[in-house]
C-alpha positions in Angstrom: 69.8 211.3 66.3 72.1 208.9 68.2 70.7 205.6 69.5 72.5 203.7 72.2 71.2 200.4 73.6 71.7 199.0 77.0 71.5 195.2 77.4 72.3 192.7 80.1 70.9 189.9 82.2 68.1 190.5 84.7 69.4 192.5 87.7 72.7 193.2 86.0 72.4 197.0 86.6 70.9 198.1 83.2 68.4 200.6 84.8 71.0 201.9 87.2 73.4 202.6 84.3 70.5 204.0 82.2 69.7 206.5 85.0 73.4 207.5 85.3 74.0 208.1 81.6 70.6 209.8 81.0 71.4 212.2 83.9 74.9 212.8 82.5 73.7 213.7 79.0 70.8 215.8 80.4 73.1 217.7 82.7 75.3 218.4 79.6 72.3 219.9 77.7 71.6 217.0 75.4 67.9 216.4 74.7 67.6 212.8 75.8 64.8 210.3 75.2 64.6 206.8 76.5 62.7 203.7 75.5 62.3 200.7 77.8 61.2 197.3 76.7 59.0 195.3 79.1 58.8 191.5 78.9 55.5 191.5 80.7 52.2 193.2 80.7 52.2 196.6 82.4 49.9 199.4 83.4 50.8 203.0 83.5 47.3 204.1 84.5 46.0 203.9 88.1 42.7 202.2 88.6 39.7 204.5 88.9 41.4 207.4 87.1 39.5 208.8 84.2 42.0 207.7 81.6 42.0 204.1 83.1 38.2 204.1 82.9 38.2 205.3 79.3 40.5 202.5 78.4 38.6 199.8 80.3 35.4 201.0 78.6 36.9 200.2 75.2 39.0 203.1 74.0 41.9 201.7 72.0 43.9 204.9 72.3 43.9 207.3 75.3 45.8 210.5 75.5 46.2 212.2 78.9 47.5 215.7 79.0 48.3 218.4 81.5 50.4 221.6 81.6 53.5 219.5 82.6 53.4 216.3 80.4 51.3 214.1 78.2 51.1 210.4 77.5 49.5 208.2 74.9 48.4 204.7 75.8 47.8 202.4 72.8 46.2 199.0 73.2 47.8 196.5 70.9 45.1 193.8 71.5 46.5 190.9 69.4 48.5 193.1 67.0 52.3 192.6 66.8 54.5 194.4 69.3 56.0 197.7 68.0 59.6 197.5 66.7 62.2 199.9 68.0 62.1 201.8 64.7 58.3 202.2 65.1 58.7 203.6 68.6 61.5 206.0 67.7 59.2 207.6 65.1 57.1 208.8 68.0 59.9 210.8 69.5 60.3 214.6 69.2 63.8 214.9 67.7 66.0 214.0 70.7 69.8 214.3 70.4 70.2 210.8 71.9 67.9 207.9 72.6 68.8 205.5 75.4 67.2 202.1 74.7 67.0 199.6 77.5 66.3 196.1 76.1 65.5 195.4 72.5 68.6 193.3 72.3 67.7 191.6 69.0 67.4 194.9 67.2 70.3 196.2 65.1 71.2 199.4 67.0 74.6 199.7 68.8 74.6 198.4 72.3 76.4 198.4 75.6 76.3 195.2 77.6 76.2 195.5 81.4 77.8 192.6 83.1 77.5 192.2 86.8 80.2 190.7 89.0 78.3 187.5 89.6 77.6 186.8 85.9 79.2 183.6 84.6 81.2 183.7 81.3 78.7 181.4 79.5 75.9 184.0 80.4 77.5 186.9 78.5 75.3 188.2 75.7 77.9 189.9 73.5 79.1 186.7 71.7 75.6 186.2 70.3 74.4 189.7 69.7 75.0 192.2 66.9 76.6 195.6 67.5 77.8 195.4 71.1 80.5 198.1 71.1 81.2 198.5 74.8 81.0 196.5 78.0 80.4 198.0 81.4 81.6 195.8 84.3 83.7 196.0 87.4 85.4 192.8 86.5 87.7 192.2 83.5 86.1 190.4 80.6 88.1 188.4 78.1 87.2 190.2 74.9 88.6 192.8 72.5 85.4 194.9 73.1 86.2 198.2 74.9 85.4 198.0 78.6 84.6 200.6 81.3 83.8 200.4 85.0 80.3 201.5 86.0 81.6 204.7 87.8 83.4 206.0 84.6 80.3 207.8 83.4 82.1 210.8 81.8 84.5 208.5 79.8 81.6 206.2 78.9 79.5 209.2 77.7 82.4 210.5 75.5 82.9 207.0 74.1 79.2 206.7 73.2 79.2 210.0 71.4 82.4 209.0 69.5 81.0 205.5 68.5 77.4 206.0 67.6 
């Protein structure tokens, strides 16, 4: 299983790039999984659905299932947030995992740098394992760089490096 992280400042284009690279790999018959870190509380249930009501009544784990998909909601309460390794163990043997966020973990990462990012805002000088930068401006570093529209070349580079 190959694991490729995507990191960058807020609104740098991380999710845009994640969509593009996931689509590329999926279109080329790779089994892709993705994991997204959220810095805030979130809900995936809709109020007044049965699964929402089960959870609100006190169920610490809720699984909702249909003929198309299933999902598990696990309430952490005051327990520690899951590590990336813990989350990956729940995946069903993908070929590649695209990870958005989790910048402090040790997996290999791509940094997305927007055109309006200032040099002192770059993450790669202070992060482990940044092997590639995606930006439409030239960054002063020895790390390999691509422009955002070079998806095929980026995908090949990811497969080569991770």
